[in-house]
C-alpha positions as CSV (number, residue, x, y, z in Angstrom):
1,M,25.3,35.3,-104.7
2,S,28.7,33.1,-105.4
3,L,28.8,29.6,-105.2
4,V,31.3,29.5,-102.5
5,E,29.1,32.2,-100.3
6,N,25.9,29.3,-101.3
7,V,27.9,26.6,-99.7
8,K,29.0,28.2,-96.7
9,I,25.4,29.2,-96.0
10,K,24.4,25.4,-96.4
11,A,27.6,24.2,-94.1
12,R,26.2,26.6,-91.4
13,K,22.5,24.9,-91.5
14,S,24.2,21.3,-90.7
15,L,27.5,21.1,-89.2
16,K,29.9,18.3,-90.2
17,T,33.0,17.7,-88.3
18,I,35.8,17.5,-90.8
19,V,39.6,16.1,-90.2
20,F,42.6,16.9,-91.6
21,P,45.5,14.7,-91.2
22,E,47.9,17.4,-92.1
23,G,47.4,18.6,-89.0
24,D,50.5,20.4,-88.2
25,E,50.7,22.4,-91.3
26,K,50.7,25.9,-91.1
27,R,48.1,27.0,-94.0
28,T,45.9,24.1,-92.5
29,V,46.1,25.1,-88.9
30,Q,45.0,29.3,-89.9
31,A,42.4,27.3,-92.4
32,A,40.9,25.3,-89.1
33,A,41.1,28.4,-86.8
34,I,38.8,30.2,-89.9
35,L,36.5,27.2,-90.0
36,E,35.8,27.0,-86.4
37,K,35.6,30.9,-85.9
38,E,33.2,31.2,-88.9
39,G,30.9,28.3,-87.9
40,L,31.2,26.8,-90.6
41,V,32.8,23.0,-90.3
42,K,34.6,21.2,-86.8
43,P,37.5,20.7,-87.9
44,V,39.8,18.3,-86.3
45,L,43.4,18.5,-86.8
46,L,46.0,15.0,-86.5
47,G,49.3,15.4,-85.6
48,N,51.6,15.6,-82.6
49,K,49.8,18.0,-80.3
50,E,53.3,19.9,-80.0
51,L,53.9,20.8,-83.2
52,I,49.9,21.7,-83.9
53,G,50.1,24.3,-81.3
54,K,53.8,26.0,-82.5
55,A,52.2,26.4,-85.9
56,A,49.0,27.7,-84.2
57,E,51.3,30.3,-82.1
58,E,53.8,31.4,-85.1
59,N,50.6,31.9,-87.6
60,N,48.7,33.9,-85.3
61,A,45.9,30.9,-85.6
62,D,43.5,30.6,-82.4
63,I,42.6,26.9,-82.5
64,T,40.9,26.9,-78.6
65,G,38.1,24.7,-78.8
66,I,39.6,22.4,-81.8
67,L,40.0,19.6,-81.4
68,T,43.4,17.6,-82.0
69,I,44.4,14.3,-82.1
70,D,48.2,12.5,-81.7
71,P,47.4,9.1,-83.8
72,L,50.2,7.5,-81.6
73,E,48.5,8.5,-78.2
74,S,44.9,8.1,-79.3
75,A,42.5,5.4,-77.7
76,A,41.1,5.3,-81.0
77,T,44.2,3.7,-83.0
78,D,43.7,0.4,-81.9
79,K,39.9,0.4,-83.2
80,Y,40.7,1.5,-86.2
81,A,43.5,-1.0,-86.3
82,D,41.2,-4.0,-86.0
83,G,39.0,-1.8,-88.5
84,I,41.9,-2.0,-91.2
85,Y,42.8,-5.4,-90.3
86,E,39.2,-7.0,-91.1
87,L,39.1,-4.7,-94.4
88,R,42.4,-5.8,-95.6
89,K,43.2,-9.0,-94.3
90,A,42.2,-11.1,-97.2
91,K,45.3,-9.2,-98.8
92,G,47.6,-10.4,-97.0
93,M,47.7,-7.7,-94.3
94,T,48.5,-8.9,-91.0
95,K,47.0,-7.4,-87.3
96,E,51.0,-5.6,-86.8
97,Q,50.8,-4.1,-90.4
98,A,47.5,-2.7,-89.6
99,L,48.3,-1.5,-86.3
100,E,51.4,0.3,-87.9
101,L,48.9,2.0,-90.5
102,A,46.3,3.3,-87.5
103,K,49.2,5.2,-86.6
104,D,49.6,7.0,-89.9
105,P,47.6,10.7,-90.0
106,M,45.9,9.7,-93.3
107,Y,44.5,6.1,-92.5
108,Y,43.7,7.4,-89.0
109,A,41.7,10.3,-91.1
110,V,40.5,7.5,-93.4
111,M,39.1,5.5,-90.5
112,M,37.5,8.3,-88.7
113,V,35.5,9.0,-91.8
114,K,34.9,5.3,-92.6
115,E,33.5,4.7,-89.1
116,G,31.4,8.2,-88.7
117,D,33.9,9.7,-86.0
118,A,34.2,12.4,-89.1
119,D,32.1,13.4,-91.6
120,G,35.1,14.1,-94.6
121,L,38.7,14.4,-95.2
122,V,40.5,17.2,-96.6
123,S,44.3,17.0,-97.5
124,G,47.0,17.5,-100.1
125,A,48.7,20.7,-98.8
126,V,51.3,18.2,-98.2
127,H,50.5,15.0,-99.5
128,T,49.7,13.5,-103.2
129,T,46.3,12.7,-104.7
130,G,47.5,9.1,-104.6
131,D,48.6,9.3,-100.9
132,M,45.2,9.8,-99.7
133,L,43.1,8.0,-102.4
134,R,45.6,5.1,-101.7
135,P,43.6,4.6,-98.3
136,A,40.4,6.1,-99.1
137,L,39.7,3.4,-102.0
138,Q,41.2,0.5,-99.9
139,L,39.2,1.4,-96.8
140,I,35.8,3.7,-97.8
141,K,35.6,2.2,-101.3
142,T,33.4,3.9,-104.0
143,K,29.3,4.5,-103.9
144,P,27.1,1.4,-104.6
145,G,27.0,1.3,-108.1
146,I,30.0,3.5,-109.0
147,K,33.1,1.9,-109.7
148,V,35.5,4.7,-110.1
149,V,36.4,8.1,-108.1
150,S,36.9,11.3,-110.2
151,S,36.7,14.9,-110.3
152,A,34.7,17.6,-110.8
153,F,35.2,21.5,-111.3
154,L,32.5,24.0,-110.6
155,M,32.9,26.4,-113.3
156,E,31.2,30.2,-112.2
157,M,31.1,31.8,-115.2
158,P,31.2,35.5,-115.8
159,N,28.2,35.4,-117.8
160,N,25.2,34.0,-115.7
161,E,23.3,32.8,-119.2
162,L,25.7,30.2,-119.2
163,G,24.8,26.9,-117.7
164,Y,22.5,27.0,-114.7
165,E,22.8,30.5,-113.8
166,G,26.4,30.6,-114.7
167,L,27.7,27.3,-113.1
168,L,28.7,24.9,-115.2
169,V,30.3,21.3,-113.9
170,Y,33.1,19.6,-116.1
171,S,34.0,16.0,-115.5
172,D,36.6,14.3,-115.0
173,C,39.7,16.7,-115.0
174,V,42.1,15.2,-113.1
175,V,41.8,11.7,-112.3
176,M,41.1,8.8,-115.0
177,P,43.7,9.3,-117.6
178,N,41.5,7.3,-120.4
179,P,38.4,6.2,-118.9
180,T,36.6,3.2,-120.5
181,A,32.6,3.6,-121.6
182,E,31.5,1.6,-118.2
183,E,33.8,4.4,-116.2
184,L,32.6,7.4,-118.3
185,A,28.9,6.6,-117.4
186,C,29.9,6.5,-113.8
187,I,31.6,9.9,-114.2
188,A,28.2,10.9,-115.9
189,V,26.0,9.7,-113.2
190,S,28.5,11.0,-110.5
191,A,28.8,14.4,-112.0
192,A,25.2,14.8,-112.1
193,D,25.0,14.2,-108.2
194,T,27.7,17.0,-107.6
195,A,25.7,19.2,-109.3
196,K,22.4,18.5,-107.4
197,T,24.7,18.4,-104.2
198,L,27.3,21.2,-104.6
199,C,25.4,23.7,-106.9
200,G,22.0,23.5,-106.1
201,I,21.2,22.1,-109.9
202,E,17.7,20.6,-109.3
203,E,17.4,18.8,-112.6
204,P,21.4,18.2,-114.2
205,K,21.5,18.5,-118.0
206,V,24.1,16.1,-118.4
207,A,26.0,16.2,-121.7
208,L,28.8,13.7,-123.0
209,L,31.5,15.4,-125.2
210,S,32.9,14.2,-128.3
211,F,34.5,15.9,-131.6
212,S,31.3,14.2,-133.2
213,T,27.0,15.7,-132.2
214,K,24.6,12.6,-132.9
215,G,26.7,10.5,-135.4
216,S,28.4,13.7,-137.6
217,A,31.7,11.2,-137.1
218,K,33.1,7.8,-137.2
219,H,35.4,6.7,-135.3
220,E,36.3,4.2,-132.0
221,L,36.5,7.6,-129.8
222,V,33.1,8.7,-130.7
223,T,31.7,4.7,-130.3
224,K,33.1,5.0,-126.7
225,V,31.2,8.1,-125.5
226,Q,28.2,6.8,-127.6
227,E,28.5,3.3,-125.6
228,A,29.0,5.7,-122.3
229,T,25.6,7.2,-122.8
230,K,23.9,4.3,-123.5
231,L,25.2,2.7,-120.3
232,A,24.7,5.9,-118.3
233,H,20.8,5.9,-118.9
234,E,21.1,2.2,-117.5
235,M,22.4,3.0,-114.9
236,A,20.3,6.2,-113.7
237,P,17.4,6.7,-116.4
238,E,15.7,9.5,-114.8
239,L,18.8,11.5,-115.8
240,C,18.2,14.2,-118.4
241,L,21.4,12.7,-120.0
242,D,22.3,12.9,-123.9
243,G,25.7,12.4,-125.9
244,E,27.7,12.1,-128.0
245,M,27.9,16.2,-128.8
246,Q,30.1,18.9,-129.4
247,F,30.8,21.4,-126.9
248,D,29.2,24.3,-128.6
249,A,26.1,22.3,-129.3
250,A,25.7,21.1,-125.7
251,L,26.0,24.9,-124.5
252,I,24.3,27.2,-126.9
253,P,21.0,26.8,-127.8
254,A,21.0,27.9,-131.3
255,I,23.6,25.5,-132.3
256,G,22.2,22.6,-130.4
257,E,19.0,23.0,-132.2
258,S,20.6,23.1,-135.2
259,K,22.9,20.1,-134.7
260,A,20.8,17.9,-132.1
261,P,16.9,18.7,-132.5
262,G,15.0,17.1,-130.3
263,S,17.7,16.5,-127.9
264,P,16.5,17.8,-123.8
265,V,19.9,18.6,-123.2
266,A,21.7,20.1,-126.5
267,G,22.0,24.0,-126.3
268,H,21.2,23.4,-122.5
269,A,23.7,21.5,-120.8
270,N,24.9,22.7,-117.3
271,V,27.2,19.4,-116.7
272,F,29.8,18.7,-119.6
273,V,31.6,15.0,-119.1
274,F,34.7,15.3,-121.3
275,P,36.2,11.9,-123.1
276,D,39.1,11.6,-121.3
277,L,41.5,13.7,-118.8
278,Q,43.3,15.3,-121.5
279,A,40.7,17.2,-123.1
280,G,39.0,17.7,-119.4
281,N,42.0,19.4,-117.9
282,I,42.6,21.6,-120.9
283,G,38.8,22.2,-121.2
284,Y,38.7,23.4,-117.8
285,K,42.0,25.2,-117.8
286,I,41.2,27.7,-121.1
287,T,37.5,27.9,-119.7
288,E,39.3,29.3,-116.3
289,R,41.6,31.2,-117.9
290,L,40.1,32.8,-121.4
291,G,37.0,32.5,-120.3
292,G,37.3,34.4,-117.0
293,A,36.0,31.4,-115.2
294,S,36.5,30.7,-111.4
295,A,37.3,26.9,-110.7
296,V,37.1,25.0,-107.3
297,A,37.2,21.5,-107.5
298,V,36.4,18.5,-106.0
299,L,36.6,14.5,-106.0
300,Q,33.4,12.3,-106.7
301,G,32.3,8.6,-106.5
302,L,33.7,7.9,-102.9
303,A,31.3,6.4,-100.3
304,K,32.1,9.2,-98.0
305,P,33.5,12.5,-98.9
306,C,37.2,13.3,-99.0
307,N,39.0,16.2,-101.1
308,D,42.4,16.5,-102.4
309,L,44.3,19.9,-102.3
310,S,46.8,21.2,-104.6
311,R,50.4,21.5,-102.7
312,G,50.2,25.2,-103.6
313,C,46.8,25.6,-101.8
314,S,46.2,28.9,-100.1
315,V,44.5,29.3,-96.8
316,E,41.2,30.4,-98.8
317,D,41.5,27.4,-100.6
318,I,41.8,24.8,-97.9
319,V,38.6,27.0,-96.1
320,T,36.8,26.3,-99.3
321,T,37.5,22.5,-99.9
322,A,36.4,21.8,-96.5
323,V,33.2,23.8,-97.0
324,L,32.4,22.1,-99.8
325,T,33.2,18.4,-98.7
326,A,31.1,19.6,-95.6
327,V,28.0,20.0,-98.1
328,Q,28.9,17.3,-99.9
329,A,28.6,15.3,-96.5
330,Q,25.3,16.6,-95.9
331,G,23.9,15.0,-99.1
């Protein structure tokens, strides 16, 4: 059974409410109709109700029973404005500015999640990552002990002998260009949590990657990964985590035993933490294009789940991301 099929089963067991701030976008409307029909999540579409209805009609999407909210008319807008003001007044926010933000579907959606009126958020068919992350970081903030938001790619390999039954978790491949040692440690801990929640990996084996394995090379870039490994151990001593190591030493048992004998991770890793964004982005695309992996991405580190799409996303992409968000919300 594929990763997506597994998370759909999990999502149906405890339906979560997922809000879509781009509620009048045609692919989003179509995805919401599928999610509702298949009983995967409880979708909420934000925007002008007339435009939402028009998008649904033009794209043969049955949105009967789906909650639609116009932030310009909602009774909750004033409540959310008060919440934004309280959270941002120390930064100079006025009540008038807070009310204007609350009328914006993106800020309204973030406040729905913040206040527990929705369990998660999905956007990105129209907006950029920054358009969503900015209010999410301002209002929802990160999980306790985690200082950065990062990404994880869930890589499903055609060879199920690799990683965890063919599943590999790659992080970070989208968000942090050049993380510090402390930020890299946070990414490692977040990625392990993602592996547990979304991939069903009960014991993640986390490798912090480098061009060096256990001191085989000396360089400041290697030192950063070594320090990150130490910090990650301090943050989450229960994790099976090791570094620094090269990718082949992390993945292949014979090479792991040769290069890092005695390591609990070497040769058996299923979570791979890249030292910077260049390495992570290149690595996941090589795995996808040359290795034949399928890849789905999520954001991690926020106190409540908010996920981003590519603006070239398909209806199926939106459905999958919404289901992953719902399972993240289950914890």
